[in-house]
Legacy VTK file of the C-alpha trace (Angstrom):
# vtk DataFile Version 3.0
C-alpha trace
ASCII
DATASET POLYDATA
POINTS 301 float
0.000 0.000 0.000
1.283 3.462 -0.878
2.267 5.646 2.055
1.881 9.250 3.040
5.210 10.389 4.464
4.875 13.386 6.782
8.204 15.078 7.459
7.860 17.764 10.070
7.222 18.943 13.567
5.830 17.180 16.609
5.122 19.337 19.629
3.095 19.818 22.773
0.400 22.507 22.605
-0.184 24.677 25.671
-3.637 26.149 25.122
-5.158 29.118 26.951
-8.789 30.117 26.405
-9.779 33.702 27.135
-12.615 36.087 26.289
-10.217 38.659 24.846
-6.497 38.954 24.190
-4.494 41.005 26.677
-3.076 44.336 25.602
0.595 45.133 26.132
1.296 45.152 29.882
-2.210 43.893 30.723
-3.041 40.854 32.878
-6.323 39.023 32.341
-8.041 36.100 34.020
-8.380 33.282 31.498
-11.194 30.765 31.191
-9.314 27.506 30.709
-5.888 25.896 30.185
-5.061 22.521 28.644
-2.131 20.701 27.087
-2.761 18.798 23.861
-0.751 17.065 21.151
0.340 19.245 18.242
3.036 20.250 15.812
1.969 20.769 12.218
3.693 17.594 11.054
2.156 15.372 13.710
-1.238 17.013 13.178
-1.184 16.320 9.453
-0.072 12.745 10.062
-2.971 12.165 12.471
-5.462 13.779 10.069
-4.356 11.459 7.257
-4.197 8.226 9.242
-7.678 8.723 10.704
-9.011 8.932 7.154
-7.623 5.530 6.309
-4.149 6.279 4.932
-0.972 4.408 5.754
1.238 7.075 7.324
4.896 7.334 8.332
6.105 10.246 10.463
9.664 11.554 10.174
10.689 14.002 12.877
12.387 14.545 16.217
11.437 14.993 19.873
13.467 15.514 23.019
14.421 12.835 25.529
11.841 14.160 27.949
8.337 13.522 29.267
6.675 15.401 26.400
8.648 13.407 23.819
7.561 10.141 25.462
3.928 11.206 25.303
4.097 12.316 21.671
5.605 9.036 20.465
3.065 7.045 22.488
0.223 9.087 20.991
1.436 8.707 17.398
1.858 4.977 17.926
-1.694 4.681 19.287
-2.908 6.381 16.103
-1.108 3.582 14.154
1.420 5.967 12.621
4.855 4.498 11.840
7.268 6.288 14.223
10.413 4.367 13.257
11.991 7.613 12.062
10.906 9.893 14.892
14.272 10.422 16.555
14.964 11.197 20.227
17.551 13.961 20.627
19.265 14.545 23.993
20.429 18.129 23.454
17.070 19.809 22.745
13.703 19.744 24.465
10.532 18.666 22.700
8.993 21.458 20.641
6.033 23.405 21.957
3.300 25.733 20.748
1.663 28.329 22.993
-1.865 28.976 21.775
-4.379 31.618 22.778
-8.013 30.930 21.876
-10.170 34.037 21.833
-13.151 35.402 19.919
-13.509 32.281 17.748
-9.926 32.243 16.484
-6.384 31.508 17.623
-2.927 33.046 17.819
0.170 30.874 18.248
3.823 31.160 19.302
5.960 28.161 18.314
9.162 27.078 20.099
10.850 24.611 17.682
13.069 22.756 20.184
13.935 19.288 18.880
12.223 20.026 15.565
15.341 22.010 14.666
17.304 18.735 14.824
15.658 17.550 11.598
18.736 18.399 9.552
20.609 17.169 6.477
22.554 14.520 8.408
19.350 13.027 9.813
17.212 13.264 6.713
19.407 12.163 3.792
19.629 8.436 4.724
15.854 8.332 5.247
15.069 9.892 1.866
16.613 6.919 0.058
13.876 4.688 1.539
11.061 6.654 -0.152
9.200 5.137 -3.092
7.892 6.921 -6.175
4.361 5.933 -5.162
4.657 7.709 -1.804
3.362 11.230 -1.172
5.389 13.593 1.020
3.846 16.344 3.156
6.030 19.156 4.515
5.574 22.277 6.619
7.888 25.025 7.916
8.311 24.220 11.609
11.586 22.509 10.665
14.713 24.205 9.222
14.251 25.731 5.760
17.459 24.076 4.524
15.975 20.669 5.361
12.755 21.460 3.516
14.750 22.414 0.420
16.815 19.207 0.550
13.661 17.085 0.772
11.893 18.905 -2.054
14.978 18.676 -4.294
15.226 14.928 -3.660
11.530 14.285 -4.258
11.529 16.365 -7.447
14.538 14.485 -8.816
12.931 11.108 -8.035
9.367 11.832 -9.177
7.822 11.793 -5.693
4.830 14.100 -5.233
4.990 16.724 -2.483
2.714 19.123 -0.647
4.366 22.078 1.073
2.179 23.805 3.627
4.247 27.015 4.071
3.439 27.668 7.710
4.693 29.400 9.744
5.125 32.033 7.056
8.622 32.676 5.715
10.199 33.332 2.352
10.671 30.396 -0.032
12.950 30.473 -3.064
11.176 30.426 -6.430
13.208 27.373 -7.489
11.778 25.503 -4.498
8.201 26.554 -5.246
8.678 25.425 -8.848
9.656 21.922 -7.682
6.752 21.421 -5.257
3.708 19.561 -6.570
1.248 21.529 -4.428
1.709 24.665 -2.296
-1.017 25.380 0.284
-0.599 28.789 1.981
-3.321 30.718 3.738
-3.969 34.346 2.732
-1.329 35.784 5.090
1.299 33.300 3.911
0.429 33.998 0.278
1.046 37.727 0.783
4.490 37.047 2.262
5.424 34.598 -0.495
4.147 36.765 -3.359
4.374 40.396 -2.159
4.329 41.821 -5.679
1.286 39.892 -6.832
-2.425 40.079 -6.312
-4.159 36.865 -5.379
-5.439 36.559 -8.932
-2.069 36.998 -10.633
-0.278 34.751 -8.153
-2.731 31.912 -8.691
-2.492 32.283 -12.466
1.310 31.853 -12.224
0.925 28.408 -10.671
-2.205 26.696 -12.058
-3.203 23.485 -10.272
-0.268 23.940 -7.876
-0.989 26.967 -5.706
-4.009 26.411 -3.451
-4.787 29.309 -1.107
-6.889 28.449 1.926
-9.421 31.108 2.922
-10.612 29.818 6.299
-14.360 29.319 6.397
-14.664 30.626 2.817
-12.870 27.580 1.413
-9.951 27.278 -1.016
-9.132 29.223 -4.184
-6.937 28.060 -7.077
-6.511 28.475 -10.847
-7.173 25.450 -13.027
-5.296 26.763 -16.074
-8.383 28.342 -17.579
-10.090 30.170 -14.737
-9.905 30.911 -11.041
-12.116 28.690 -8.882
-13.251 28.959 -5.268
-14.138 25.652 -3.640
-16.453 26.760 -0.863
-16.019 25.688 2.732
-18.763 24.252 4.935
-20.326 26.659 7.408
-20.252 25.483 11.033
-20.050 27.028 14.493
-16.376 26.626 15.472
-15.251 25.509 18.915
-11.498 25.619 18.211
-9.941 26.448 14.828
-6.485 25.167 15.851
-5.404 22.458 13.416
-8.015 23.228 10.752
-5.353 23.869 8.120
-3.477 20.732 9.133
-6.662 18.692 8.842
-7.254 20.126 5.375
-3.737 19.262 4.211
-3.855 15.705 5.541
-7.303 15.048 4.100
-6.440 16.703 0.778
-3.540 14.292 0.256
-5.688 11.318 1.292
-8.084 12.328 -1.478
-5.305 12.567 -4.026
-3.827 9.212 -2.948
-7.222 7.643 -3.540
-7.522 9.011 -7.088
-9.956 11.838 -6.381
-9.586 14.792 -8.726
-7.879 17.972 -7.505
-11.250 19.695 -7.078
-12.802 16.773 -5.209
-9.704 16.359 -3.028
-10.064 20.006 -2.017
-13.744 19.508 -1.211
-12.871 16.414 0.817
-10.261 18.430 2.715
-12.692 21.282 3.311
-15.258 18.939 4.833
-12.695 17.293 7.106
-11.519 20.723 8.298
-15.081 21.866 9.009
-15.705 18.786 11.144
-12.409 19.193 12.996
-13.089 22.703 14.293
-16.237 21.616 16.091
-14.162 20.005 18.877
-11.294 21.174 21.088
-7.630 20.632 20.269
-5.579 20.473 17.085
-5.890 16.685 16.956
-8.908 16.307 19.214
-11.462 17.080 16.522
-9.805 15.443 13.535
-12.427 13.091 12.097
-12.187 9.427 11.236
-13.406 8.331 7.816
-16.506 6.881 9.487
-17.275 10.230 11.133
-16.811 12.034 7.841
-19.163 9.600 6.122
-21.753 10.463 8.764
-21.774 14.099 7.649
-24.711 15.382 5.619
-22.185 16.806 3.145
-20.264 13.592 2.452
-20.332 12.638 -1.243
-20.781 9.031 -2.374
-18.138 9.459 -5.073
-15.606 9.844 -2.264
-16.120 6.204 -1.230
-12.601 4.907 -1.670
-12.655 2.535 1.293
LINES 1 302
301 0 1 2 3 4 5 6 7 8 9 10 11 12 13 14 15 16 17 18 19 20 21 22 23 24 25 26 27 28 29 30 31 32 33 34 35 36 37 38 39 40 41 42 43 44 45 46 47 48 49 50 51 52 53 54 55 56 57 58 59 60 61 62 63 64 65 66 67 68 69 70 71 72 73 74 75 76 77 78 79 80 81 82 83 84 85 86 87 88 89 90 91 92 93 94 95 96 97 98 99 100 101 102 103 104 105 106 107 108 109 110 111 112 113 114 115 116 117 118 119 120 121 122 123 124 125 126 127 128 129 130 131 132 133 134 135 136 137 138 139 140 141 142 143 144 145 146 147 148 149 150 151 152 153 154 155 156 157 158 159 160 161 162 163 164 165 166 167 168 169 170 171 172 173 174 175 176 177 178 179 180 181 182 183 184 185 186 187 188 189 190 191 192 193 194 195 196 197 198 199 200 201 202 203 204 205 206 207 208 209 210 211 212 213 214 215 216 217 218 219 220 221 222 223 224 225 226 227 228 229 230 231 232 233 234 235 236 237 238 239 240 241 242 243 244 245 246 247 248 249 250 251 252 253 254 255 256 257 258 259 260 261 262 263 264 265 266 267 268 269 270 271 272 273 274 275 276 277 278 279 280 281 282 283 284 285 286 287 288 289 290 291 292 293 294 295 296 297 298 299 300
């Protein structure tokens, strides 16, 4: 069976819920605090495996309590953690999330995720197959992302780069990626001299810009299309983009068209934000099939 290979971050999320965000120098009383599993790489791996994919995670955690918990959690999800390394010199990565007014803001501390370097990754890349699909994000060093994309491009392996957190990416790297999935803010940083319309037209069927609850916009080579999202009352939007990316690739791996894979991803994301936690709300395939919006042509399992 073909695999989805997620190369990226695994972290612990420290989540604070508050009615409003504090101003500079202000102290507020919050409503709730929880720790949950996160990291964009781990989130995308969980999203994909719950939808029936065979998933391998490549990453790094510290030799600490949080690293133990992350590996145990990924293993329980039936994700292959053979290549999740334990590093003694860095702590497990963390994300510090504030939930307020129906949205979130996040500060990421990379920690052990910065240990995903050329020395670690090159021997692993040789084990990838042409039939695999690689998902990447930007909570690991940019040099590592470039090495992986170069290798996959040279060997005909499809890739999705979710360029979050936002940072500049060389044009030569963008050209080699199969799919690029920024949100609106990330798009503006990547293409500062382009409108959304002109940027999408530059990369037909490659550049997919996520618009939150409005859905996803892309250019199909002839026209610009918006694939609408599904309107729900959100509980926690953390991990919605990760759910979309994982589900989108599951659709592609199961021979859905680009448009239908986007719709499949949109539905998974809309279901995920109705529960708490980046991974807490990520749906199983059975849960997705229970949605009123599930399409019979998506029945690939």
